[in-house]
N, C-alpha and C positions, 0 to 999 in steps of 0.2 A: 616869926609868928608860928605858934604851934597849934595845930588843929586836933580836936578830940572827936573820935567817932564813937557814937553811942550805940550799943547793941542792947536792945531790950532783953530782959531775962528769958522771955518766951522764945524769942528767935534764937538765943544762944543754945537753949535746950534742943530746939528743933534742928539746929546745925549738927550738934553732937549726935542726935538720933540718926540723921541722914548719913553722917560719916560712918557710924557703926553699922548701919544697914548695908552701906556700900562695901565695907570690908568683909562682911559676912557673905554677901551675894557674889562678890567678885570671883572667888575660887570656883563657885558653882557655874558661873557664866563661862569662865575660862575652860573648865572641863567639858562643858557642852559643845565647845567649838575647837577642841583639840584637833590637830592635823593627824589623820590616820597614818599609821606606819606603813602599811602595805595595801596598795590599791591595784586591782586588776581591771583594765578597761578592755572590753571586747567590742569590735566594730566590724561591720560589713560595708564595703565600698562598691556600689554597683551602678555603673552607667548604663542607661537603656534609652535609645532614641535621643530625644532632646532634654532628658531629665537625668539627674544623678541622685541616687538615694544613698544616704549615709545613715546607717542604723547603729546606734551606740548603746552599750549597757555599762553602767557604772554603779558602784555601791551608793546608796542614798546617803550614807554617813559622810561621803566626800563633799556633800553640799553643806559646808560648815556654817555658813552665815544665814541659813534659811531656817525658819521656825515652822515645823509641820504640826498641825493640830493633833491632839491626842484625845482619847475617849476613855471613860471609865477610871476607876481608882488605880488600875494597874498601869495606866499610861500607854495603852496600845494605840497604834497609829489609826487616826480617823481617815480611812481610805477615801471616802467620798469628799471629805473636806480638803484632802490634800490634792485631789485631781486638778482643780483649777490652778494650783501653783506650779504644776510640772512643766508646762510650756516655757514659762519664764525661767525656771531653773535650768532647763536644757539650753536655752539661749545664753544665759548669764555664765554658766559654768562649763559649757562644752563648745558650742559653735563659735562663741566670741573668741575662743582661744585655739581655734583650728583654722589654718589657711589652706585652701585648695586651689590648684592652678590647672587650667586647661591649655595645653600647648604654650605654657609659660605665662598665660594671662590669668590674673586672680579672679576667682568666682566671687559672688556677693558674700560679704562678711556675715550677713544675717539671712540664712535660708528660711524657707517655710518650714514650720513644724507641722508635719502631717499627722503624727500620732504620738502619744505617750502612754506609758504603762508602768505600773508597779508590779514587781515580781518577787516571789520568794527566793531565798538563796538556793533552794533545792531545785529550782526550775532549770531544765536542760534544753530549752527551746533554741538557744544560740549555737547548738551543734551543727545547724545548717541554716543557709539563708532562707529557705522556704519556711522552715519552722519558726525562725526568729521573726520574719515578716508577718506571718499569720498570727503569731502571739501578740506582737505590739499593736496590730490593728484589730485584734479581737476584743472580747468583752473584758472589763476590768476585774480585778480581784473582788470577790464578794465582800460586801460591807461587814459581814459578820466574821471575817478572817481576823484572828487575833495575832498581831505581830507588832513588835516595836520598830520604830522608824529606822534605827541603826542596824537592823538585821534584814533590811529590804533592799532589793535591787531596783534601779531606775533605768527604764528603756525609753529611748526617744528616736523617732524617725524624722530625719531632715530631708528636704528636697531642694536641689540646686538646679537652676536652668543651665544647660550646656548647648553647644553647637552640634556635637556629634559624639556618639559613644565610641567612635574609633580614634578619637584624639588621644594624645599622650597626657596622662594626668600625673600630678605630683601633689604631695600633701606635707604640710609642716605641722605635726602634732605636738610640738614642744610645749605649748601652753598647758597641755594636760598634766604636766609635771606638778602643777600647783594643787592637784587633787590629793596628794599624799607625799610622805617623805620618800617612799620608793614606789614608783608607778610602773607597772608592766602593761604595755599596750600590745594587744593581739589584734592585728588588722588583717582581714581577708578581702582581697580584691577579686570580685566576681567579674570575670572577663565576659565580653559579649557572646562568646561561643559557649559559655557555661562553665569553663574551667575556672579554678580558683587558685590564686597565688597568695600564699600566706606570708605575713611579716610579723616580727616580734621585736619589740624594743624595750629595753630595761632602763635606758637613759634617754634624755631628749635627743632625737636623732638629727635634728635640723630638717632640711628639705629632702624628702624621700621620693625618688622617681619610681612610680609604681609599674611603669612599663618603659624602661629606659631604652634609648637608642644605643647602638653598639658603642659609639664614641663616648656617650655619657657613662656607660658601665665601665669602659676602659679607663677613663679619667678617675672615676671613683676608686677603682681597684689599684691603679698605679699609686694613688695617694695613700691608700690603706697599706700597701706593701712597703712603701717608703717609710711610713711612720712605724710599722711593726718592727722592722729590722733595727731602727734607731732606738726603739723602746725595749727591745728584747736584750736584756743584759747578758743572758746566757749565750745567745748567738754571737754577740759582739766579742765576748771573751774567747769563744771558740775561734772566731776569725782572727783575733789578736795572736793566739797561740799558733795558729796556722801560718802566719806571715812573719813571725819574729826572726827566724833564721834566713828568710829570703825577702829582703826588703826592696828588691828591684822589680818594677812592674813587669818587665819582660819575663823574669823568672817566675813571677806569681801567676802568669796567665794560665798555665796548665793546672795549677793547684785550684785557683778560684773557679776555673771552668769546670773541673771535675766536680767540685762542690755544688755548683749551680745546676749542672745537668742532673745530678743525683737527686737534689731536693725538688727539682721540677717534676721528676718522674713520680716520686711518692706523693707529692702534693696533688697532682692531677689524678693519680690512682685513688687516693683517699676521697677526693671530691666526687668521684664517680662510684663510690661505695665499694671499692675493692679492698679496703682496709678492714680489719676486724672491728666489730662494733661492741665488743665486750667492755664492761666497766673498768676492767683492770688495764686495758690497753693504753689510755692516755697517761696514767701514772707510770706505766712501764716505759713509755717513750720519754717522758720527762726525766726519769732516772737514767736512761741511756744517754740522753743529751748531757746531763751532768757528768756521767762517766766519760763521755768523749772529751770534755774539757780537761778532766784530770789526766786522761791518757796523753793528749797533745802536750800538756804542760810538762808531764814527767818525761816525755820523749825529748822535749827541748832541754831539760835539765841534764839528762844523761848523755845527750849528744844527738842532734836531729839527724834523721835520715836524709838522703839526697832528695832534691826536688823531683827526681824521676820516680821515687817511691811515694813521696808525700801526696802526689795527686791521687794515687789509688786509695790512700788512707782517707783523704778528703772526700773522695767519691763514696766510700763505704759509710762514713759518718754523715755525709750529705743525705743519704737515704733515710737515716733516722731523723735528721732535722726537718726534712720535708714533711714527715708526719706531724712534727711539732707546728710547722706553719699551717697545716691543714686544720688543726684545732682552733687556731685564731680565726679561721675563715668560716667556721660552722655557723655563726650567727650572721655574718656579713654576706654570705653567698645568696641570701634572700634578695640582696640589692642587684643581683646580676640579671634579673629578668630572664629572657630567653637566650642570653648571651653567656652561657656558662664557660665555654672554652676561652672566649675572648677575655672574660674577667679573670680566669686563672692565669692566662699568659700575661695579662696586664699586672696582676699582683706580683708575678715573678719579675716583671720589668721593674716595678717599684722596689722590690727587694734588692735587685741588682744595683739600682741607682743609690739605694741606701748603703749597700756594701761599698760602692765606689766612693761615696762621700766619707765613709768610715776609713777606708784605705788612705784617702788623701789627707786625713787628719792623723792617722796612726803612724804611717811611715815616716813623715818628717819628725814627729815627736820621738820615735824610737831612734832615728838617726841622731837627733840632738842629744838624747840621753846617752847613747853609746859613744859619742865623740867628745862631749863636754863634761859628763859627770862620772863615767866609769867605763871600763873596757867592755867590749861587746860580749865576751863570754860571761863576765860577772853580771852584766846587765840582763843577759838572757836568763841566767839562773835566778836572779832576784825577782824579775817580773814574772817568770813562769812559776816560781814557788808561791808567790802571792795568789796567782790565778788558781794554782793547784789547791791551795788551802780553801779558797772560796768554793771551787767546784766540789771538793771533798765534802764540805758541810752540806751543800745542796744535795749531793748524791745520797748522803745518809738520811737527810730529812725526807727526800722523795722516796727512798727505799722503804722508810718506815710507813709512809702513806700507802705504798704499793702492798706492803705486807698485810694491810687491813682488808684487802680484797681477796675473795675466795676464787681461786682459779679452777675452772671446770672444763674438763676435756670435752671437745665437741663430739656430738653424736656422729657415728660413722654412717651417714646417710649418703645417697647419691649426690645430693647437692654439695656435701662436704668434699667429696672426691673431685667433683668438677672444679670447685674453688681451689683445692690443693693443686690440681693439674695446671690451672691458670697461673698460680704463683710459681710453680716449678718451672713452667715455660718462661715466665718473666725473669726468674733468677738465672736460668741458663742463658737467656738472651743478654742480660746485663753482664754476666761473667764473660760471654763471648766478646762483647764490646770492650771490656777492660783488657782482655787478653790481646785483642787485635790492636788496640791503641798502644799497649805496652810493647808488642812486637814491632810496630812501626817506629816507636820511639827508639828501641834498641838498634833497629836498622839505620835510622837517621844518625844516631850517635856513632855507630860503627863507620858510616860513610864519612862523617866529619873527621873522625880520627884518621881514617885512611888518607883523606885529602890533606890533612895536616902533616902527615908523614911525607 
C-alpha cells in the first residue's frame, strides 16, 4: 500500500521561503557568535576574614551566546538595558567554569554576585586591587556612552564563604579556555598581609596552588624538570654525544656529575636575576647550546678525549645549558610560592631523574648497535655525524635569529661594575673548583698507577 502526502501549494511556498530565509540568516548568526581568537582575562583573588572576593574582567565579546540590547541606528550598546543581564552572564560564563578550593575542600560552585560593571577598553582600573574594586562597585557607565558591545569589557565581583583567610587556596581556571581560541589569564593573589603574588597562564593550567606548601612545590617542580629533559631534544642529543665513548655507568659518573653541577649553578643564578636580561641573551644561549652539540659530535668523530678531560668539557657546556633550563622556568616559577630555592632544587632533581631514564635507555641501545650492527668506531662516527648535522642546522637557524637583535654595550655605571665584579668572582670560584678537582683526579690516578707498579 502506497501512501501519498499532500502539500498544499501555499504551504510549499511557505517552506521554500523559510528555507531561503534560514540560508540567508545562518551566516549572520554564525558570525555574531564566532569564538574570539585572543582573550585576556584579568582577575584578583583576595581572601579577607571569612569571605573570599574574586574580581574578574573579561571582554564582553567572549559572551558569545548572549544577546545584548542595542540602541539607535548605529547599534550602540544599550547600557541600562544590558545591566540586568550581567549577573547571569558572570555566573554562566565565569563562575560556573572556575573551581576554588580551601585546604583541599571545594568552595560553592555558584558564589554570590556582589557587583557587575561595563567598562571601556581604555579603562585602567585593574592596575591595582583598590582601583578595580572601587570601579566595579561604583556607578555604571553613563547611558549616553556610545560604544558597541564587542568593544566593551565586563567586570564582575564574586564572593565565596570561607573558614579563614590564612588557609591554603587553590584554583582550577581551566574552564576559562572556552572564552576564546587563545586565552591568557592574569591572576593576582592578594595575600592577607597586602602582598601580591602574580600568576599568568596561556594554556589551561589544571589545579594551581596559590600558596603551596614546600612539598607541593617540590612535587610540582620535580615533575616539571622530569618532563622538560625528556621533551628537550637538544639536551638529549648533547647527553647522547656526551656518553657515546663512555657507556659504563662508573665511567660516566664524573662526566654527568660535572654537567649536573654546572647547569645547577647557572639555573639558580638566573632564577635569582644574576643573568643578563637583554633580549639577545636567550637566542645567544640557544645558539651556544646548538654549538655545544656540534662540538661534542665532532669530537666523537675525530677521536674522543679521555673521560678525565670530558668532565671538564661537560662542566663548561653545562653552564650554558643551565641558562637554557632557566628559560623554561620563567613562566613556571610563579608556582613556587615562597619556596623558590626548594623549587629550583626540585626542578634539578627532576632533570636528573629524566637524565637517568635517558641513560638507562641510551646505553643498552648503543651497546646493541655497536655489537650487533656495526663496529664501535664506525657506529660512533655514524651516530655522531647524524647528531652533528642536526645540531649544525639548529645552530645556523638560531644564529640567524640572534643576528636580528641589536647588541648594545652596557653603560659603565657603578651598578655595572658591581655586577661585573660578582660575575668575575663567580668565574674565579668556578675555575678554582675545576682546577682543584682536576688536581685531585691527577693525584688519584698517579696513586693508582704507583700501586699498580
